[in-house]
N, C-alpha and C positions, 0 to 999 in steps of 0.2 A: 646584796651577794647575792640575789637574782639575778644578774645580770652576767655574775664572775660564773653562776652554776648553768648559766645556758647551756656552753659548749661543751660541759664534762656530762650533761643529762640529756640534752634533749639532739641529740641526734639519732636521724632514724632514717631508712632506706626506704625507696615508696614503695615495696614490699606491704612496709605495711600499708600505705594509704591507695596500691590498686591493683589487679590481677599483672602476671607478668605476660605483656603484649611483644610480639616480638613483628619487625618489619620484612614481610617480603620482597617489596617491593613500593618503591625503591628504597635503591639499600644507600646510605646508611637509614634510611629514612623518606618521609617525604611531606614532614610537614614547612611551614615556612622558615626557613633560617634569616633572623634578623640583625644578628651578629656577629662577628668572633674576635676575641685577643687572645695577645700569644706574652707568656713570659719569658720564650725565648725562643729559638729560630724550630724547634723541633716539639717544647712543648705548648696546649693551647686550648680553647674551648670554643665551640661556638654555639648558641642560645637562637631560641624560638615561639613560634607557637604552640601553646596548650604545651606550656613545661616540656618544653625538649630542650636538652641540653645533651649536645658530643663532644669525644674529646680525644685530642691524639699529642700520639708523644714521638711521630716521626715526620713534626713538618705537615702535615696537613695531607701524605700521601694517602694515609686511612684515617677513617675516623669509627669511632668505639662510641653506640649509643648507650648517653646515659640513664636508669631510668628518673621518673620525673621527681622534681624536689615537688611538684603541687601542678596541679592540669590547668594552669590563667599564662596568658602569655607571655613571655619573660622576654622584652625586647632590648635588654644590655648588662656586657658582662666586665669585670674589671680582674686580669689576673695582680695580684700582688705578687707573688713568691711561685716557688715551686709548690708549692701547699694549699692558697690561700688562694681564693677567688672570691670573688662579691656579685651578686646577680639580683636585676632590676625588674621590676614588669608590672601589668593592670594591675586594677585596685590596692597599689600600695605595696606591694611584694618586697620582699627581698631578702633572702638565701646567707649563705657566706659557708664556704665549705674549709675544711682547712688540714682536708687530709687526703688534699688532688681531686676531689670528686665523688671517690666514693659517698661519703656523705653531703644532708647539705639542712644547714639548723636555719631555720626564721630568726628573723630580726623585725622588732618594731620600726614602722616607716613615724607611725602618729599620724599617719592618711591615709584615704580608702580613693584619692585619686592616678586616673594612669600615670606610671613612672617612663618616660621614654628615652633618656638620654646616660651613662653615668661619665665622671671621670674624676682619675686619683692622678693630682697632681704630685702624689707622693705616696709612700706606704701608710703611710699614716692617718691622708687624709683625703678624705670624697668628697663629691658632691654629684646629685643628682637633680636631674627637673622631668618637669609632666603639664599634666596641664590644669587647665585653672590657675598658673601663676606659678605653681607649686615648683618650690625651690627646698634640697635638703643635703644637708651638708654630715658625713661621717666621720666619727671619732672613731679608729681602731684599737684604741687604747680602754673606751669605756664599752667596745661593741656595740653602739649604736647613733641612730639616724636621729638628729637633733630638725625639726621643721621651725626654717629661716622666714622671717617678716620679706616678703617678696612686696613693689612696687608695683602690678599689673595681675589682672586677672585673665591674662589673653595665655592658652594654649604657650606651652613652650616644647620645643624640640631637640635641640640641641645645647650644650656648651662648651671651652675648653680654660683650663687655667696655666699659670705658667708654671704656678706656686701656690701654697695652700692659702693663700691671701689675694691674688688679682687675678683677677679671671674674668670673663665675660662668657652668658646666655643669650640663647637666639629665639625666637618665634611667630608665633603667626601677627599679620599689618605689621610688620617690617619691625618688627620689636629685637634691640638689642640693649639687652642689658650690662654694663660692668661692675664689679667694686674688685676695691682694692686695700678692703679690709676684712676678709675669711668670710664674706656673703652679712657683713651687720650692717651697710647699705648700700645701695644700689642710684646707680645713673643712669639715664635714659638716655637712648638718641633718637631724635625723634623724625620720626619717620618723615620720606618722601614718597616715596611709590606704593608704600600698602604690600609687599609683598608676605609673601611666605617664608619666615630663614629657615632650611630646615638643616641646616650643618655646618659647623665653622669648627674651622681649625687654621693654626698659626703654622710660619715657619718659624721662624727665631720673635723677639721681644716688636718686633715694627712691623714685618709681613703677616698679613691676614689674608683669610678670602672666606668668603658664604657664598652656601650654595640654596638657590633659592625658586621660586617656581617662575614658570614658563622661559625659564633658559636663562635667566638673569646668573652671573655670579660676580660679588663686589667685591674687589679687596683695597684692602688697607696698607699706605704702606711710612704712620707714623702709629702707629701701638693702637689703634683703634681709633683716633680719635676723629679722624675723616674717611668714611666710605668714597670710593668711588663703583659708579654700577657698571656693569658692561656685558652686550649680550654675543651668545655662545653661540655654533651653527647651528643650533636645534630650538622650539620654540615649546619643552618641554621644561617641566620640575629636578630640579638637579636634587635627589635629595638628598646623595652624600658626594662626600668629595674628602680629599687626603694629599698633602704636598711633601714628596718627600723634599725637597728641598726648593732652594728662589725660581727656579722653571717650571721644575718638572711636576707633573699635576693629574692628580684621575679624579674623574665623574662616575656619576650613576644617573642615566637619566628616563626620566617616568616614559611607560610607552607613549611613540609614536605612533605618525599614520598606521604602519604593520603590526600594529597591536606590540609590538614588541621592546624593548627596554636595551638599552646601548652602553656601552662604558666610552666616554670618552676623554682624551690627553693631550694635557699642553706642553711643549719644551721646551716654553717663551714665558711662566710668568702667568699666565690666564692668557694672552693678546690673541692667542688664535689654539683653536680647539680642531682635533680631528678621530671621525672615531677610527676604534678598533676591534672595540666587539659588538653584537645584537645574540639577544636572547630571548627567546623565548617567553619566559617567564622572568613577573620583578626581579627588581632586583634594590634590595633594600639596603645595600652597605659596601664598602669599598675602602680597603687599606695594602697600602704598599710598603716596603722597607726598602731602608738602605743600600740593597744586594740584588734587588729584582727582583723578590718573591711578596706576591700580594692575593690577596683575596676578594670576590667579591659574592655575596649571601644574596640568596633571593627565596622565592616560592617555587613549593615542589619540593623540598629538598636538596632548592639550587648552593652546589658549595667549588665556585671559579675561584680555580687558583691557575696566576703565573710563574716564571720562574725567570723571565727574561724585560723588567721593569715593563710592561703592557705589551707588548707586542704581539703575544698570541694567551687564551688563556682557554685552559681545557678544565671542563667540568666533572667533577669526581665524583658525581652522584651519578651512581651505574642504573642497571636494570632496563622493562620495556614500560613504553611512555603509551597513552591510549585510555578513553575511557571505557571502563570495564561493567557492562552488566550483565552478568549472568557467574555462577559458580556451582560447579556440581561436582559430587567425588564417590563412585562407583564402590568406592573401595577407602580405606584406611590411608594408603598411599598414593592413589592413583587417583588426579583431579584438572578438571577444564575450567576454561573462563574467556571465556567471547564478548567483544565489545565494541565499537566502534573500529571504520574498515576494516575490516574483517579480522581484525586481531582476534586471533586463537591463541590460548595458554597451552601448552600438561607438563602435572608436574610428576614425576612415580616413586618422588622420596618425601610424601607428607609436604610441598610447598618450602622446601629448602634450594629449589631449584626449579626455577620457573622457564620453559622453552618456547619458544617463537614455534609452531608446526605446521603451519600452512601459507602459500597465499592462493588460495584458494578463491579469493573473494576480494574484492574492496568495499563492499558493501557494509551495513550498517548490519551486527549482527546482534538480538535481544537473548537469547536463550536456546542454554545449553543442558543435554540430556543425555547421560548416560546409562545404559542397563548392566554392564558389564564394563569391565578393562577396556576392552575392544571398539565395546559395536555404541555407537550412539551421534547424537542426532543434534542437528543447531540450525536454526528459523533468525528470522530476519526479516529484511524488507528486499522489495519485486519479487514476492508469492515466490521464494527459494527456497526449496528443503535440502538439508546436506546431512547426509551419511555418512557414514563411517565403516570397520568394520578389523579395522587395521590397528585405530588406536590413533587415526588422526590421520596418517602418512598420506591415504588416498581419500577421498573425498566424492560420493557417488550424492547428484545433484539434481531433482526433479523440481521442477517447473509448472505453478497446478493457475498462474496468472497474474492479476496487477495488485496483487494482496502486501500488505502488512501486517508480518506475522511479529505478535509479542510476546507467545509463550507456546514452549512443548512440554510433553506430557507420558511417562510409558505408563499402564497398570502391569504390563510384564511386558517378555520379551518380543512378545509379537505385536501385542495390543495402543495401539498410540496418540495422540491428537496431539495438532495443532492450533491455534486462534487466533484473533486479533483486531485491527481496526474493523470497525462496521459489522462486528458479530461476526467475522468469518468461522470457520471451524472444518478441520481437514481429520478422518481417522483412517488408521491403516489398521489390518488384521492380521502381516501377512511381513510385519518387521520390516515394516516402509520400502521395501517393493513396488505398493500402490496404493494411492490415496484417491479416499471416497470426500466430497463435501456433505456437512454435516449440519442439516438447519436446527436455526436454535429459535430460530424465531426473535433475533434481539440484533437489533440495528445498533447497540453500545460498542464501543471496545472492548477485547475483552484481554487483559492482563496476563491471569494465573489461572489455574488449572490443576486440583488437586482431586487424589482419586483416595476411596477408606475402602473400597472394597471394589472388589473385581464388578460391581451392579452400581456402586451406589460413586457417585463423583458433582466436583464442586467448579463454577469457574467466576473470578471475579473480574470486574469492572465495569464500565461506566464513564462518564467524562466528567471533566474538572469540577462540575457540582452535584453532579448523580452519580449516583455508588448505583451498581446490580449485584445481582448476586442468579446463578440460575446452578441447576441442578440436575440432575442424570439420576434416574435409578434402574435403568435395564443395560447399564454399560456402556452408554454416552450413546446409543441408536437416537432417543431423543433428548430434549432437553429443556423446563422450564424454568421459566423469573420467579424465585424464591424470594426477594428482594427486587423493588422498582424504586424509582426518587430516593435512595438510601441517599445519608446526608453530604457525603463528598464521593468522587472518585476512588477506586479502591484499585490498590497497584499488586498487593497478594491475598495470598487466603492461605490455611492450614487448621487441618482437622486433624490433632490428635487422636480420635476417637471416633464413633460412628453418631453419635450427639452433640458434641463440643465442638464446636469452630470460629476460628475468629480470623476477623478479614482485616485488613491495612490502608489507608492511604494518602489519599493528598489530606494539609492542614492540620495533622496529629490524628485522623480518624482513626479508633479503633470502634468494632462492634462485637458482637458474640451473640452463640443461638445456643440452647443448650435441648434443641430439640429438633436437629436434624435441618435446623435451617426453614423452619415453618417460621419463629419469631424470633426479631431478632435485638440487639439491648445496644446502645451507643453506651461504652466506656472512658474514663476520663485516663489519657494515655499522659497527661503533664507538662503538653508539646505541641504547638502550632505550626511545626514543623512537616513537610511531607514525608510520607514514609511508604521506602520503597517495597518493600520485601519482610517479609518475618518469616520462622524456623521454628519448628515448636519438638525438644528431643524426647518429653511424655509427655503425659495429658496435664503437669501441669509447669512444665519451663516452658517459656518459649523468650524468643528476643526477636524485636524489630528492628530495622534500622532504616536511616534517611538523609536527609540533608542538612548538609553542617555539621557530617561524624555523627547525628542524633543515635548511638544506641541506647536501646529502653529492654525492660526486662522485666518477665510476670513469671511469679515462683506461685500461683493461684489461679492457674489454666485461662489467665488474660482479665483477667476481675478488676485487679489493679495491676500500675506498669510505674516500674521507676528506673529514673534517669542516669545511664552512667555519663558523668566526665569523659567526654570525647577524648578520643585519641589520636582522633587527626582532626582537620576542618575540614573535608573533601566530602563531596554528595559517597555516601554509599547506598548502592544499588543493590546490592545480592549481601545474601550472610546464605552458611551450610555450617552445618555442624554433623562431623563424623561422628565416633562414639567415644572421642575421647576430647578432639576439639574442632574451634570455630574460627571457620573463616572468615573478613567481613571483605569485597573490595567493592570501587567505585571510582570516580573521577580522579586523571592527574598520576591514572595507574596504577592507585591505592591498592597491595596486598598485604593483610595483617591478620595475628590472629592468637590466639587467645587457648590455652588448656579451659576447657570450661570446670572445671574444678576449682584449680585458680581462680576463675571470673565468678563462679557460687558463693567462691572465700569471702570473695573484697566486696561483693553485692550486699550481701547483709550489712558491714560494717560502711562503707561508704556515702551510698544513693539514698539509703534508707529515709531520707524527710522531703515531704509535700516542701510545695514552693512555700502555703505559706504559715507550715514551722520556721522561724530567724534566729539564730542563734548568733551572739554581737555581743563587744568587737571581738575578733578570730584571725590571730592571736588574742588573748589576754594574758593579762597577769592579777588583778583581783579581782575582780567581779567578771559574770557574766549576765549578760540578759538574751532570755529566754521566752518568744512570743508563740504561743498555740492557739490556734481555731477552736469555733467552740465546741465541736463534735469530742475534743480530747479534753474538759475542763476535767473530766469523770477518770483522771489518771494520776501516774507517777513517775515521778522524775528521777534520774538513777544518774550517777556519775560514776566512774569504773575507771582505774588503772589498767594498764597493759597485764598486767596478772591478774587482771580480773573483779580487783578487790575494790568493792564500794567505799568510795571517797565522803559521798555525797548522797542523800536518799531525800524526798519530800513528794508529799502530795498537795495536786494539784487545788484541788478547794473553789474547784467552783471559780477558782480564777484563770485569765487570760497571760498575765504578764508577770513576770519574773527574776528579780535581781541577785543573783546567788554571791555573797563571800565564799570565793573561791583563795581568798589573801593565803592562807596556811596551806595551801597544795604545794609541792616542790614542782619544778620546771619539769615539763614533759607534754606526752602525747596525752591522751583522754577520751573519754566514749560516753556522752551523754545518750541516758538513753531516754523514751518516752513512753507506757504502754499502759492499757488499758483492757480490756476485758477481753477486745476481740482483735488487737494490731498493734501495733510498735514502730517505732520509727527511730532511727539512730543518725550521730552527726560527730564525726573527729573535733575537738578542740584541741588549740595549741594554749599551754599555758609555759613561764617561758619570765 
């Protein structure tokens, strides 16, 4: 009965799981797109990393960014009818929608292995493959996956089925498996080259193709009994392959000498191939139909489309490209972003539109600061300081010498500082008309400066394995080192008041002072990824960002930090909050934003448990295991439903491990709360 209740009860949207994130650049979004599938020539989905789901209803001309069903990599999607689609992904996840993507419901897979590819030979039966030989079979009637016996432990990458009984699976070490009884038994092809077999497709019951590593393509003319190996024009991996008929086919080729991926095409059944597209981002999938419309998806949100059988390809991902290093908003609606190759972007509507405003330089720009909407400063390489008084239309350049500046900061409209490598620092007292060198008595790099008031300011920096904090008490005339040989280089510093300060840097380093910088204590960030910037909206609430899309949050003034489920997989280099909204920028042109209040609401529900608290399996149906560290042995464990009603309650009683019977709970989303006298942690669980 639980299986039948699943889709009546367990239908939820991402608003239950995460803050409302908006991609401002690129559009519709910037995460890797791994696969697409269409129900007809108009309606389809694209899926990708970190829970990305896109939907189109106009044949791919426009795509709507769907709220994420789960922040895991989604590797494939199959559209079964106009309302129903199934997705799979890493850690054994699978979801189904029965309302054209408005909501997604989880489906148990009985595996935690990464699932790579999905195939439905008909609308009722589907198969999926993944790491370590996992093969699954889906029954739409039962709304569940069954784990099939496999004859291999090798990673499996792709599959093709003629019908519900007969199909092929391919994987590493030239693994080719065939079943003729719906997956009950499998026969194995004997390898001769030990290539990785990345993708498989058939034109008819006899002719099929396999894309392999090192530019090899395998072809069968006898329904897979034998496979002939041929070399294409390239020497790199064939990641995805498709054929329209016996003659015309396409394949994506992993980056060649210039690091660009390629789309190649054949019109003679794979005998010869020619290049039809080169793209700067990775290309993960390719498809094409009989009327000439095709798609190829890839890195940084790439959505390539052709309408003429692959002769030309257009990218339907729009926006600015670049590596963005710094973001600053002098007011709620006006903001600026700078980055590599002289990139300067401006918005006057809170980020709804970003405009590239200047070609002043091609140098790398590291930091931007505006004292009001029109008057601002930018620094970067070659010792140049850029100033504008008209909102970026024109720039005045001051050359200081052969220096590399990392940061710019103004304590009022006239008094400002720039600083950078080898402890170099300059100051101005006349709004940037003139600049004078400041002696810092430091030779370490300076990456960030912040002033608490007119007299007191701090600078953070160091080298890779040595953190440094400088302090001034006379308005920046002199600087003293208050921290030397810190745990790691410190990329950002923030003082929400005159005594409390936090600095963040390499390898997840976060340190805090409660006495104006006299002493510093290292805090646990929960990550070993580099942290590039931090921002505090008040004395308690702060944010840090860094490598791999890392977003950390503290609600207690930096004493403890929680890791937010990543929204993007790229480096985040800068974060800035206006009164109501946060902006996060980074590599591959990433600009994402979220209202702070929604972030604060979601952070309490989602993140809320450190890595040493474990709840599994999840999703679950009969029981939940909970493991807690020693410091929480004097705690209570409570499970709430989404109305706030307690459904399970117990005390830990000096135990670390618990197996809780939840067999009587109806399917749905629940919150597990673990609480002692000083702190609490929460975790969402799904009961099906």
